[in-house]
C-alpha positions as CSV (number, residue, x, y, z in Angstrom):
1,M,118.9,89.0,120.9
2,D,118.6,87.2,117.7
3,L,122.3,86.8,116.7
4,S,121.6,84.5,113.7
5,R,120.9,87.7,111.4
6,L,124.8,88.5,111.7
7,E,127.0,87.5,109.1
8,I,129.6,85.6,111.5
9,N,129.7,83.6,114.3
10,R,131.9,83.8,117.4
11,R,134.0,80.6,116.6
12,T,134.9,82.1,113.2
13,A,135.8,85.3,114.7
14,L,138.0,83.8,117.3
15,L,139.6,81.3,114.9
16,T,140.3,84.5,112.7
17,S,141.8,86.4,115.2
18,A,143.9,83.8,116.4
19,A,145.2,83.1,113.1
20,I,145.9,86.6,112.1
21,A,147.7,87.0,115.6
22,A,150.0,84.1,115.0
23,N,151.2,85.7,111.7
24,V,151.6,89.1,113.3
25,I,154.2,87.7,115.5
26,N,156.5,87.4,112.6
27,P,154.6,88.7,109.8
28,M,157.8,89.4,107.5
29,R,159.3,86.2,106.3
30,A,163.0,86.0,106.0
31,F,164.4,85.9,102.5
32,A,168.2,85.5,101.3
33,Q,169.9,88.7,100.1
34,E,167.9,89.4,96.8
35,T,168.5,92.0,94.0
36,P,165.3,94.1,93.5
37,R,163.7,93.0,90.3
38,K,162.6,95.4,87.8
39,G,159.3,95.1,86.0
40,G,156.0,93.5,86.7
41,V,152.3,94.6,87.3
42,F,151.0,95.0,90.8
43,N,147.5,94.3,91.2
44,V,145.4,95.8,94.1
45,H,142.1,95.3,95.6
46,Y,139.9,98.6,95.6
47,G,136.7,98.1,97.6
48,A,135.1,101.3,97.8
49,E,135.3,104.1,95.0
50,Q,135.4,107.5,96.5
51,R,135.1,109.4,93.1
52,Q,138.0,111.4,94.0
53,L,141.7,110.7,93.4
54,N,143.4,113.8,94.8
55,P,144.8,113.7,98.2
56,S,145.2,117.4,98.4
57,I,141.5,117.9,98.7
58,Q,140.3,114.7,100.1
59,A,142.2,113.0,103.1
60,S,141.0,109.3,103.1
61,T,143.1,105.9,102.8
62,G,140.7,105.2,99.8
63,V,142.2,108.3,98.1
64,Y,145.7,107.7,99.4
65,I,146.0,104.2,98.2
66,I,145.8,105.5,94.4
67,G,146.7,109.3,94.8
68,G,149.8,108.6,97.1
69,K,151.6,106.8,94.2
70,I,151.1,109.5,91.7
71,Q,151.0,112.9,94.0
72,E,153.7,113.4,96.6
73,N,153.6,114.9,100.0
74,L,156.3,117.4,101.6
75,V,157.0,114.9,104.4
76,D,156.4,111.3,105.4
77,L,157.3,108.8,107.9
78,D,160.2,106.4,107.8
79,A,160.3,102.9,109.2
80,N,160.6,104.2,112.8
81,G,157.7,106.3,112.2
82,Q,159.8,109.6,112.4
83,P,159.2,112.5,109.8
84,V,161.2,112.1,106.5
85,G,161.4,114.6,103.7
86,V,160.0,113.9,100.6
87,L,159.4,117.1,98.3
88,A,160.9,118.7,101.2
89,E,164.7,118.3,102.0
90,S,164.4,120.4,105.3
91,W,162.6,122.5,107.7
92,E,163.1,124.7,110.5
93,A,160.5,126.7,112.9
94,T,161.2,130.1,114.6
95,P,160.8,129.9,118.6
96,D,157.7,131.5,118.5
97,G,156.0,128.8,116.3
98,K,154.6,131.4,114.0
99,T,157.0,130.8,111.1
100,V,158.2,127.4,109.4
101,T,160.2,127.2,106.6
102,F,160.7,124.3,104.0
103,K,163.3,124.0,101.8
104,L,162.4,121.9,98.5
105,R,164.2,119.3,96.4
106,K,165.5,120.8,93.1
107,G,165.1,119.3,89.7
108,I,161.6,117.8,90.3
109,T,159.1,117.9,87.5
110,W,155.2,117.2,87.2
111,H,154.4,114.5,85.1
112,D,153.2,117.1,82.3
113,G,156.9,118.3,82.2
114,K,156.3,121.4,84.1
115,P,158.8,122.3,87.2
116,F,157.8,121.8,90.8
117,T,158.3,124.8,92.8
118,S,157.4,126.5,96.1
119,D,154.6,128.3,93.9
120,D,152.7,125.0,93.9
121,V,153.0,124.4,97.5
122,A,151.9,127.9,98.3
123,F,149.0,127.7,96.1
124,T,147.9,124.0,97.3
125,A,148.2,125.0,101.1
126,M,146.0,128.2,100.8
127,N,143.6,127.1,98.3
128,M,143.4,123.4,99.1
129,W,144.7,122.4,102.6
130,K,143.2,125.6,104.2
131,K,140.0,125.8,102.6
132,I,138.9,122.2,101.3
133,L,141.1,119.4,102.7
134,N,138.6,117.7,105.0
135,Y,141.4,117.5,108.1
136,G,143.5,120.2,106.8
137,S,141.0,123.1,107.1
138,T,141.5,122.8,110.8
139,L,144.9,122.2,111.0
140,Q,145.8,125.2,108.9
141,L,142.8,127.5,110.5
142,F,145.6,129.9,111.5
143,L,147.6,129.9,108.3
144,N,147.9,133.4,107.2
145,A,150.3,133.0,104.2
146,V,153.1,131.0,102.4
147,D,155.8,133.3,101.2
148,T,157.8,132.1,98.3
149,P,161.3,134.2,98.1
150,D,162.6,131.4,95.6
151,P,161.4,128.4,93.8
152,Q,163.0,126.1,96.6
153,T,161.8,128.1,99.6
154,A,158.3,127.9,101.1
155,I,157.7,130.0,104.2
156,F,154.5,129.3,106.2
157,R,153.2,132.1,108.3
158,Y,150.7,131.5,111.0
159,E,148.7,133.8,113.2
160,R,149.1,131.5,116.1
161,P,151.8,129.2,117.1
162,M,151.8,126.0,115.0
163,P,154.0,123.2,116.9
164,L,156.4,121.9,114.5
165,N,156.1,118.4,115.6
166,L,152.4,118.4,115.0
167,L,152.8,120.1,111.6
168,L,155.6,117.2,110.7
169,R,153.3,114.8,111.8
170,A,150.2,116.0,110.0
171,L,152.0,116.3,106.6
172,P,152.2,112.9,105.6
173,D,148.3,112.9,105.3
174,L,147.8,116.4,104.9
175,G,150.7,117.6,103.0
176,Y,150.1,116.4,99.4
177,V,151.0,119.0,96.8
178,S,149.0,119.7,93.5
179,A,150.1,121.7,90.4
180,R,149.3,125.1,90.5
181,H,149.2,125.6,86.8
182,L,146.3,122.8,86.5
183,Y,144.2,124.3,89.4
184,E,144.5,128.2,89.3
185,S,141.5,128.7,86.9
186,G,138.1,127.2,87.7
187,D,136.3,125.4,90.4
188,I,139.1,123.3,92.2
189,R,136.5,120.7,93.5
190,Q,135.2,120.0,89.9
191,N,138.3,120.0,88.1
192,P,138.7,116.9,86.1
193,V,142.5,116.5,87.1
194,N,141.0,115.3,90.4
195,L,140.0,112.0,88.6
196,A,143.1,112.0,86.3
197,P,145.7,113.4,88.7
198,V,149.1,114.8,87.6
199,G,152.0,114.6,90.4
200,T,155.5,114.2,90.7
201,G,155.3,110.4,92.1
202,P,156.7,107.2,90.9
203,F,153.8,106.4,88.9
204,K,151.6,108.5,86.2
205,F,148.1,108.0,85.8
206,V,147.0,106.3,82.8
207,K,143.2,105.5,82.9
208,Y,140.2,105.4,85.2
209,E,137.5,103.1,83.9
210,R,134.8,104.0,86.5
211,G,133.4,100.7,88.3
212,Q,136.2,98.6,86.9
213,Y,139.8,99.7,87.2
214,I,142.5,102.3,87.6
215,I,145.9,102.2,85.8
216,A,149.1,103.9,86.5
217,D,152.4,103.4,84.9
218,R,156.0,103.8,85.7
219,N,157.2,107.6,85.9
220,P,160.6,107.2,83.9
221,D,161.7,110.6,85.1
222,Y,161.0,110.1,88.8
223,W,163.6,111.7,91.1
224,R,164.7,109.0,92.9
225,A,167.6,107.0,91.3
226,N,166.7,103.6,89.8
227,A,162.9,104.1,91.3
228,P,160.2,102.7,90.8
229,Y,160.9,99.0,90.3
230,L,157.1,98.1,89.0
231,D,156.2,99.0,85.5
232,R,152.3,99.3,86.4
233,I,150.0,99.4,89.3
234,V,146.2,98.2,88.6
235,W,143.5,99.0,91.1
236,K,140.6,96.7,90.5
237,V,137.3,97.9,91.8
238,I,135.8,94.9,93.6
239,T,132.9,95.6,96.0
240,D,132.3,92.0,96.7
241,R,134.7,90.8,99.5
242,A,134.3,87.0,98.7
243,A,135.0,87.8,94.8
244,A,138.1,89.6,96.0
245,A,139.5,86.7,98.0
246,A,139.0,84.6,95.1
247,Q,140.8,86.6,92.7
248,M,143.8,86.8,95.7
249,E,143.8,83.0,95.5
250,A,143.8,82.8,91.8
251,G,146.8,85.1,91.6
252,E,144.8,87.9,89.9
253,L,145.4,90.3,92.9
254,H,148.4,90.8,94.8
255,Y,147.1,93.1,97.7
256,S,144.1,93.8,99.6
257,P,144.5,96.7,102.1
258,F,142.8,98.0,105.2
259,S,140.9,95.0,106.2
260,G,139.1,94.8,102.9
261,L,138.7,91.0,102.9
262,T,135.9,89.2,105.1
263,I,137.3,88.3,108.6
264,S,136.7,84.5,107.4
265,D,138.8,85.1,104.3
266,M,141.7,86.6,106.1
267,A,142.0,83.8,108.4
268,R,141.9,81.1,105.5
269,L,144.4,83.1,103.5
270,G,146.7,83.5,106.7
271,K,147.1,79.8,106.7
272,D,148.3,79.8,103.0
273,K,152.1,80.4,102.6
274,R,151.3,82.2,99.2
275,F,150.3,85.1,101.4
276,I,151.1,87.3,104.4
277,V,148.3,88.5,106.6
278,S,149.1,91.1,109.4
279,T,148.7,94.3,110.8
280,K,152.3,95.6,110.0
281,G,152.5,98.9,108.2
282,N,149.3,100.1,109.6
283,E,150.6,101.4,112.8
284,G,149.9,104.9,112.0
285,N,146.3,104.2,111.0
286,A,144.7,103.0,114.2
287,R,140.9,103.3,113.9
288,T,137.8,103.6,116.1
289,N,134.3,102.3,115.2
290,T,131.9,105.3,115.4
291,I,128.2,106.4,115.9
292,E,127.4,109.7,114.4
293,F,124.6,111.6,115.4
294,N,122.5,114.2,113.1
295,F,121.5,116.9,115.4
296,R,119.0,118.2,112.8
297,R,116.8,115.5,113.9
298,K,115.1,116.6,117.2
299,E,115.3,113.4,119.0
300,L,119.1,113.4,118.6
301,A,119.5,116.9,119.6
302,D,118.5,115.7,123.1
303,I,121.7,114.6,125.0
304,R,119.2,112.3,126.9
305,V,118.8,110.3,123.7
306,R,122.4,110.0,122.7
307,R,123.2,108.8,125.7
308,A,120.6,106.1,125.9
309,I,121.8,104.9,122.5
310,A,125.3,104.4,123.8
311,H,123.8,102.6,127.1
312,A,121.7,100.2,124.9
313,I,124.4,98.8,123.1
314,N,126.5,95.9,124.7
315,V,129.9,96.8,123.1
316,P,132.0,94.1,125.3
317,F,129.8,91.5,123.9
318,F,130.1,92.7,120.3
319,I,134.1,92.8,120.5
320,D,134.4,89.3,122.2
321,N,131.9,87.6,119.7
322,F,132.7,89.2,116.4
323,L,136.0,91.0,116.2
324,G,138.3,89.0,118.4
325,D,141.8,89.9,119.0
326,F,142.2,92.8,117.1
327,A,139.5,95.1,118.8
328,K,139.5,96.5,122.4
329,L,136.9,98.7,124.1
330,G,137.5,102.4,123.0
331,T,137.2,105.1,125.5
332,G,136.9,108.2,123.4
333,P,138.2,110.0,120.2
334,I,142.1,109.3,121.3
335,P,142.8,105.8,121.4
336,S,145.0,104.0,123.7
337,T,147.7,103.6,121.0
338,S,148.3,107.3,121.4
339,N,151.4,107.3,123.8
340,D,151.8,111.0,123.7
341,F,147.9,111.9,124.1
342,Y,145.8,109.3,125.4
343,P,144.0,110.7,128.7
344,G,143.4,107.3,130.1
345,P,140.0,105.4,130.6
346,D,138.8,108.2,133.3
347,T,136.4,110.1,131.4
348,P,132.6,109.9,131.0
349,Q,131.8,106.6,129.5
350,Y,128.5,104.6,128.5
351,P,128.6,100.9,129.7
352,Y,125.7,98.7,128.7
353,D,122.6,99.3,130.7
354,K,119.5,98.7,129.0
355,A,117.5,99.9,131.9
356,K,119.3,103.1,132.2
357,A,118.7,103.5,128.4
358,T,115.1,103.0,128.7
359,A,114.9,105.3,131.6
360,L,116.5,108.2,129.7
361,L,114.3,107.5,126.7
362,D,111.2,107.9,128.7
363,E,112.6,110.8,130.7
364,A,113.4,112.6,127.4
365,G,109.7,112.2,126.5
366,F,109.6,109.4,123.8
367,K,107.7,106.9,125.6
368,A,107.0,103.6,123.7
369,S,103.7,103.2,122.2
370,G,102.9,99.4,121.2
371,G,106.8,99.0,121.8
372,N,108.1,101.5,119.6
373,R,109.3,105.0,120.5
374,F,110.7,106.3,117.0
375,A,112.3,105.4,113.7
376,L,116.0,106.3,112.5
377,K,117.8,105.9,109.2
378,L,121.4,104.5,109.8
379,L,123.8,104.7,106.8
380,P,126.9,102.6,107.3
381,A,130.0,103.3,105.3
382,P,131.0,100.3,103.0
383,W,134.8,100.1,104.2
384,G,134.9,96.9,106.1
385,E,133.0,94.0,107.1
386,D,133.1,95.1,110.8
387,I,131.3,98.2,109.9
388,S,128.5,95.8,108.3
389,L,128.3,93.7,111.3
390,W,128.4,96.9,113.7
391,S,125.4,98.5,111.8
392,T,123.6,95.2,112.2
393,F,124.1,94.9,115.9
394,I,123.3,98.6,116.5
395,Q,119.9,97.9,114.8
396,Q,119.2,94.8,117.0
397,S,120.4,96.6,120.2
398,L,118.2,99.8,119.6
399,S,115.0,97.5,118.6
400,E,115.2,96.3,122.1
401,V,114.7,99.8,123.7
402,G,111.8,100.7,121.0
403,I,114.0,102.7,118.5
404,Q,113.5,101.2,115.0
405,I,116.6,101.2,112.6
406,D,116.3,101.4,108.8
407,I,119.9,100.4,107.4
408,V,120.4,102.3,104.2
409,R,123.6,100.8,102.4
410,N,125.5,103.0,99.7
411,D,128.9,102.8,97.9
412,G,131.8,105.0,99.0
413,G,130.6,107.9,97.0
414,G,127.1,107.7,97.8
415,F,128.0,107.5,101.6
416,L,130.3,110.5,101.7
417,K,127.5,112.5,99.7
418,Q,124.5,111.6,101.6
419,V,126.3,112.0,105.2
420,Y,128.6,114.9,104.8
421,D,127.2,116.9,102.0
422,D,123.4,116.4,101.9
423,H,123.1,115.4,105.6
424,A,120.6,112.8,104.5
425,F,121.0,110.6,107.6
426,D,120.0,110.1,111.2
427,L,122.9,107.8,112.5
428,A,125.9,107.0,110.4
429,T,128.7,104.6,111.2
430,G,132.1,104.1,109.8
431,W,135.8,104.8,111.0
432,H,137.5,107.2,112.6
433,Q,141.4,107.0,111.8
434,Y,143.6,108.4,114.4
435,R,146.9,109.9,112.8
436,N,149.8,110.5,115.5
437,D,148.2,113.7,116.7
438,P,144.6,114.7,117.7
439,A,145.0,117.8,115.8
440,V,145.7,116.0,112.4
441,S,142.4,113.9,111.9
442,T,140.4,113.7,115.1
443,T,139.5,117.3,116.5
444,V,138.0,118.0,112.9
445,W,135.1,115.6,114.0
446,Y,134.1,118.2,116.6
447,R,135.3,121.8,115.6
448,S,132.6,123.7,114.2
449,G,132.7,125.7,111.0
450,Q,134.0,122.9,108.9
451,P,133.3,123.5,104.7
452,K,130.3,121.9,103.8
453,G,130.9,118.2,102.2
454,A,134.2,117.7,104.0
455,P,134.3,114.3,104.7
456,W,134.9,112.9,108.2
457,T,134.5,116.3,109.7
458,N,131.8,117.9,111.8
459,Q,128.7,117.8,109.8
460,W,126.2,116.8,112.4
461,G,124.7,120.3,112.9
462,W,126.4,120.6,116.3
463,E,128.3,123.6,117.8
464,D,130.0,123.9,121.2
465,K,132.0,127.1,121.6
466,A,134.1,125.8,124.8
467,V,135.0,122.6,122.6
468,D,135.9,124.9,119.9
469,K,138.1,126.9,122.1
470,T,139.9,123.7,123.6
471,I,140.5,122.6,120.3
472,D,142.1,125.7,119.0
473,D,144.1,126.1,122.1
474,A,145.6,122.7,122.1
475,A,146.4,122.8,118.4
476,T,148.5,126.1,118.8
477,E,150.4,125.1,122.3
478,V,154.0,124.5,121.9
479,D,154.5,123.1,125.4
480,P,153.9,119.4,125.2
481,V,152.7,118.9,128.8
482,K,150.0,121.6,128.2
483,R,149.1,120.1,125.2
484,K,148.3,116.7,126.6
485,A,146.3,118.2,129.5
486,L,144.2,120.3,127.1
487,Y,143.5,117.0,124.9
488,A,142.5,115.5,128.1
489,E,140.0,118.1,128.7
490,F,138.7,117.9,125.1
491,V,138.1,114.3,125.6
492,K,136.1,114.9,128.8
493,E,134.0,117.6,127.0
494,V,133.3,115.3,123.9
495,N,132.4,112.3,125.9
496,T,130.0,114.4,128.0
497,E,128.3,115.8,124.7
498,L,128.5,112.8,122.7
499,P,128.1,114.4,119.3
500,V,130.0,111.2,118.0
501,W,130.6,108.1,120.0
502,M,133.8,106.0,119.3
503,P,133.5,103.0,121.6
504,I,135.6,100.3,119.7
505,E,139.5,100.5,118.8
506,Q,141.0,98.3,116.1
507,I,144.2,98.2,113.7
508,F,143.9,97.6,110.0
509,V,144.8,94.0,108.6
510,T,146.8,93.5,105.5
511,V,146.6,90.8,102.9
512,I,149.5,90.8,100.3
513,T,151.4,88.2,98.1
514,A,154.4,86.5,99.7
515,K,156.2,87.6,96.4
516,A,156.2,91.2,97.4
517,R,159.3,92.9,98.7
518,N,159.8,96.3,100.8
519,H,156.1,96.1,101.6
520,S,154.6,97.0,104.9
521,N,158.0,98.7,106.0
522,T,156.5,102.0,107.3
523,P,153.6,103.0,109.7
524,R,151.4,104.0,106.8
525,W,152.5,101.9,104.0
526,G,149.4,101.4,102.1
527,S,149.1,105.1,101.6
528,T,152.9,105.9,100.7
529,S,154.3,105.9,97.1
530,W,155.6,102.4,96.8
531,H,158.8,103.6,94.9
532,D,160.7,100.9,96.3
533,L,158.1,97.8,95.9
534,W,159.1,95.1,93.7
535,L,157.8,91.5,92.8
536,S,160.0,88.4,93.0
537,A,159.9,86.1,90.5
């Protein structure tokens, strides 16, 4: 294989992972007791626009990084990864799991001055989370109604049991609330408020200049005392990772989230005392690299071809030579970081075996003619350097078994539209993010019946009634032992059918100025509100 075409060599990768790993050992530096400083502008690297800023209708770190500062969720995670109330003060569930009651905070207003009430929660849950939100549609599949007996009470009623622990661990990502009075008329998806969001959060939307920047200013009427500390957040759209690193070094950016810089730049900045480079604050967003198959293409509808593609790629070689210490061999859609649900590695796997890949393709009837069998179009997501490297490695690997790959690169919005709305792809590759429970952000990649256009859901043209049943049974099982067993069965089923292959586990890397305080202090910090973030002088 000609590895010279790839963008990074083995030596750089290993030096990079070693440098970052050394910083992870003690990523938070010790500071003397400091008084939080009011004021300042926090400049954020925004690497891939998604043409959407409302986290009530699109679940994505690319949306949370902005929308999560403006809109708020019912529940978030505290420093120990436990659910903590935000818009909700408390909650309780009936023993049968079919009714969950939330008590909401009083005295909260939307940025336009209207009061926040349970009507907003009910409207958002029934019209956005259940019908539109890419992960919410599966999570809330059996939500029948949300009653609002008073402005501070929202009672969720389910047809089938909703495990309370599942719901509470889902709501940090899938529990952002939108204002009913701004959405109850017209098409929710096309509402201009989606690009100029109105929330209850610590920062108020000011301006979105497409391709350049997004600005939000301090909310002077925010409900948390003395918060926020920052005057303004500016998200600068910079798709060139080298340019973003240069702006970090020049002091023009304070933060690059979610592995947004090149691996070599992260290594260099990790040695600079002006920056902190670590995985801390990303524990709640473990990710796996994917290969997604479009079943509308006859070759890919054949299970022998999908298995051949998997066997043709030397994943351990790719990890060892190009990703280093922050990646490991994946075994399926539930990563090893999931203490509650990981079923172990004893499920159907597809180790590198070029001869087996060739035999499977021959058996499927796609014999090589002049060295070529067929050609496929591969769309890589533009989220991180590892995806670009992975797509090139896929291309080179499959060429060796006679499958020609044409890589088509898009910006974030273009990728989402072509893959999940237009279905204009053969293969796609990006990130699956695991969020604490398989029912939150994982099973939607496999459950049929997802709304067309919902990102990171089953848009493959694949349906399996047995898998659907396993998913539904697991999501509504209140016994934790039985839930784990059901998810082990789920992994076995989907690893067998292989509509999506998830062979690599990773964790995001953060690059942030050493002047930042109260950062990376929760498991999904990049997605949270930053109400307590401040900059030292």
